C-alpha positions in Angstrom: -2.9 -7.5 -4.7 -2.8 -5.1 -1.7 -3.5 -7.8 0.8 -0.9 -10.1 -0.8 1.7 -7.3 -0.5 1.2 -6.8 3.2 1.2 -10.6 3.8 4.5 -11.0 2.0 6.2 -8.8 4.5 7.3 -9.5 8.1 8.2 -7.6 11.2 11.2 -5.3 10.6 10.4 -4.7 6.9 9.4 -1.3 5.5 6.0 -0.7 3.9 4.9 2.5 2.0 1.3 1.9 1.0 -0.7 4.0 -1.4 -4.2 5.6 -1.0 -6.3 2.5 -1.7 -4.0 0.0 0.2 -6.4 -0.5 3.2 -6.1 -4.3 2.8 -2.3 -4.1 2.6 -2.2 -1.9 5.7 -4.3 -4.4 7.7 -2.2 -7.3 6.4 0.9 -5.5 7.5 -0.5 -5.4 11.1 -2.2 -2.0 11.2 -5.1 -2.2 13.6 -8.7 -1.2 12.8 -8.5 1.1 15.9 -5.5 3.1 14.5 -7.3 3.4 11.1 -10.6 4.6 12.6 -8.8 7.0 15.0 -7.1 8.6 12.1 -10.2 8.9 10.0 -12.2 10.5 12.9 -9.4 12.8 14.1 -8.8 11.2 17.5 -5.7 12.6 19.3 -5.1 9.0 20.5 -4.4 7.9 16.9 -1.0 7.3 15.4 -1.0 10.8 13.8 -2.5 12.5 16.9 -5.3 14.1 14.9 -2.7 15.8 12.6 -4.1 14.4 9.4 -7.0 12.3 8.0 -7.6 9.0 6.2 -4.6 7.9 4.1 -1.7 9.9 5.6 -1.1 7.6 8.6 1.6 5.3 9.7 4.2 4.4 12.4 7.7 5.1 11.0 9.5 3.4 13.9 7.7 0.2 13.0 8.5 0.5 9.3 5.0 1.6 8.4 5.4 4.9 6.5 2.8 7.6 6.3 2.0 8.4 2.7 3.3 11.6 0.9 0.6 12.9 -1.4 3.0 13.6 -4.2 2.7 10.2 -5.9 5.9 8.4 -6.5 7.8 10.2 -3.8 7.6 7.3 -1.3 10.0 5.2 -3.2 12.9 7.5 -2.3 11.8 7.4 1.3 11.8 3.6 1.3 15.3 3.7 -0.3 16.5 6.0 2.4 15.1 3.7 5.1 16.8 0.6 3.5 20.1 2.5 3.3 19.7 3.4 7.0 19.3 -0.3 7.7 22.5 -1.0 5.8 24.4 1.7 7.8 23.1 0.2 11.0 24.1 -3.3 10.1 20.4 -4.5 9.9 20.1 -7.3 7.4 17.4 -9.4 5.9 14.8 -6.6 5.6 12.8 -5.6 2.5 11.1 -2.4 1.6 7.9 -2.2 -0.5 6.5 0.9 -2.2 3.1 0.9 -3.9 2.1 3.3 -6.8 -0.3 3.5 -9.7 0.7 3.4 -13.3 0.1 7.2 -13.6 2.8 7.9 -11.0 5.4 6.0 -13.0 5.4 9.0 -15.4 6.9 11.2 -12.6 10.6 12.0 -12.4 10.8 10.9 -8.7 10.0 7.3 -9.7 12.8 7.1 -12.3 15.4 8.7 -9.9 14.4 6.3 -7.1 14.4 3.2 -9.2 17.8 4.1 -10.7 19.2 4.7 -7.2 17.8 1.4 -5.9 19.3 -0.5 -8.8 22.7 1.0 -8.4 22.7 0.4 -4.7 21.1 -3.1 -5.1 18.6 -2.3 -2.5 16.0 -4.9 -1.4 13.2 -2.8 -2.8 10.0 -4.2 -4.3 8.0 -1.7 -6.3 4.4 -2.7 -6.8 2.6 -0.9 -9.6 -1.2 -1.1 -9.8 -1.9 -0.6 -13.5 -5.6 0.1 -13.4 -5.6 1.3 -17.0 -6.5 5.0 -16.2 -4.4 7.6 -14.3 -7.5 9.3 -13.0 -9.3 9.6 -16.4 -6.1 9.5 -18.6 -5.8 6.1 -20.4 -2.5 4.2 -20.3 -2.0 4.8 -24.0 -1.5 8.5 -23.2 0.8 7.7 -20.2 3.5 5.6 -21.7 4.5 4.3 -25.2 6.0 1.0 -24.2 3.8 -2.1 -24.5 4.0 -2.7 -20.8 5.5 -1.0 -17.8 7.5 -4.2 -17.2 9.6 -3.2 -20.3 11.2 -0.4 -18.2 12.8 -2.9 -15.8 15.5 -3.8 -18.3 16.5 -0.1 -18.5 17.1 -0.1 -14.8 18.7 -3.5 -14.7 16.2 -5.1 -12.3 13.9 -8.1 -12.3 10.2 -7.8 -13.2 7.0 -9.7 -12.9 3.4 -9.4 -14.2 0.3 -10.5 -12.3 -3.4 -10.4 -12.5 -4.3 -8.0 -9.8 -7.7 -9.5 -9.3 -6.4 -13.0 -8.6 -5.6 -13.6 -4.9 -3.8 -16.9 -5.5 -1.5 -15.4 -8.2 -0.9 -12.3 -6.2 0.2 -14.3 -3.2 2.5 -16.3 -5.3 4.1 -13.5 -7.3 4.4 -11.0 -4.4 5.9 -13.7 -2.2 8.5 -14.6 -4.8 9.5 -11.0 -5.5 9.9 -10.2 -1.8 12.0 -13.4 -1.3 14.2 -12.4 -4.2 14.8 -9.0 -2.8 15.4 -10.4 0.7 17.9 -12.9 -0.7 20.1 -10.1 -2.2 18.9 -10.0 -5.8 18.3 -6.3 -5.8 15.1 -4.3 -6.7 12.0 -6.1 -8.0 9.2 -4.6 -10.1 5.7 -6.1 -9.9 3.1 -4.8 -12.4 -0.4 -5.8 -11.6 -3.2 -5.5 -14.2 -6.6 -4.5 -12.8 -9.4 -1.9 -13.1 -10.9 0.5 -10.7 -14.5 -0.6 -10.3 -15.7 2.9 -9.3 -14.6 6.5 -9.9 -11.4 8.1 -8.7 -13.4 9.7 -5.9 -17.0 10.6 -5.0 -16.9 13.4 -7.6 -16.1 11.0 -10.4 -18.7 8.9 -12.2 -16.0 7.0 -14.1 -18.0 7.4 -17.4 -14.7 7.5 -19.3 -14.0 3.8 -18.6 -14.4 1.7 -21.7 -17.4 -0.7 -21.2 -15.3 -3.5 -22.8 -12.8 -3.2 -20.0 -15.5 -3.5 -17.4 -16.7 -6.7 -19.1 -13.2 -8.1 -19.4 -11.4 -10.2 -16.7 -9.8 -6.9 -15.5 -13.3 -5.8 -14.4 -13.7 -8.7 -12.0 -14.3 -7.9 -8.3 -11.2 -9.3 -6.5 -13.3 -10.0 -3.4 -15.6 -12.3 -5.4 -12.6 -14.0 -7.0 -11.0 -14.5 -3.6 -14.2 -16.0 -2.2 -14.5 -18.4 -5.1 -10.9 -19.5 -4.6 -11.3 -20.0 -0.9 -14.5 -22.1 -1.5 -13.2 -23.9 -4.5 -9.9 -24.9 -2.8 -11.6 -26.0 0.3 -9.8 -23.4 2.3 -13.1 -22.3 3.9 -16.8 -23.2 4.0 -19.7 -20.8 3.2 -20.5 -20.8 6.9 -16.9 -19.8 7.8 -16.9 -17.0 5.3 -20.2 -15.7 6.6 -18.8 -15.8 10.2 -15.7 -13.9 9.2 -17.7 -11.3 7.4 -20.0 -10.8 10.4 -17.0 -10.7 12.8 -15.3 -8.1 10.7 -18.4 -6.0 10.5 -18.9 -6.2 14.3 -15.3 -5.2 14.9 -15.6 -2.1 12.7 -18.9 -1.0 14.3 -17.5 -1.5 17.9 -14.3 0.4 17.0 -16.2 3.3 15.5 -18.4 3.5 18.5 -15.4 3.5 20.8 -13.5 6.2 18.9 -16.6 8.4 18.7 -16.6 8.5 22.5 -13.0 9.6 22.7 -12.2 13.3 23.4 -11.6 15.6 20.4 -8.2 17.3 20.1 -7.7 20.4 22.2 -5.9 23.2 20.2 -5.0 25.0 23.4 -3.1 22.0 24.8 -1.5 20.7 21.6 2.2 21.6 21.4 2.2 21.4 17.6 5.8 20.2 17.4 6.8 17.6 14.8 5.6 14.1 15.3 9.1 12.8 15.5 10.3 15.4 18.0 10.5 15.5 21.7 9.0 18.6 23.4 11.3 20.5 25.7 9.0 20.0 28.7 7.9 16.4 28.2 7.3 13.6 25.8 4.4 12.2 23.8 3.7 8.7 22.5 5.8 7.4 19.6 4.4 7.6 16.2 
């Protein structure tokens, strides 16, 4: 689902990924070098060693750094789309990704209401992984599906199997096209399951074994591989070569960044990333 989201967008669009959207980030043209530099705290990275792992982006290129308060990025995407409208920029789409737990926050409802009223070209992608950390969906919302909320906002909605690459490419592509063509906000709810804990501290023992054994518990990478091979899009040899090439790229990038200088607190001006220092400039975020 994440990769399909990034692939559905194009240059000039706005993307607000969530914590686990590494695939979507890369599909939206983030480089492995930028990702590794952020993870390892290199001052040459897009965040200039200001933050680690998930809070990275390049706002001037429409790639927004994530705010940890889940659900808050929808309003940021709305603001960016309204800024495009004021500037006369047309044909762009904004995508925000959240989990089903975040849909219980007030910021999501406010942002979706605003997007609907303003008919913004927003696509909200919800990864319904059945548990908001360890809280099951039955304790998060009373409606049968989060798609039911779309009618209340007056927006279009879609459901998709988040483990199925082919379906995700189709549905995300359609939703983005609808938003781009002036049909207002779109809601996409993807059904899936986290295959590991919420973090290293979480053994995920609360997950129902029946869910793990269901289609929701499929590994999306295995499904994608089967579809590529079954549809004659790639051969086993090609998949092996892609995997080895990717692994080599990551290893070479990590080695490169490890040789880069660490941030120097005595030379850092500590001004805001989007500001210009009085005595000079620094690379754009």
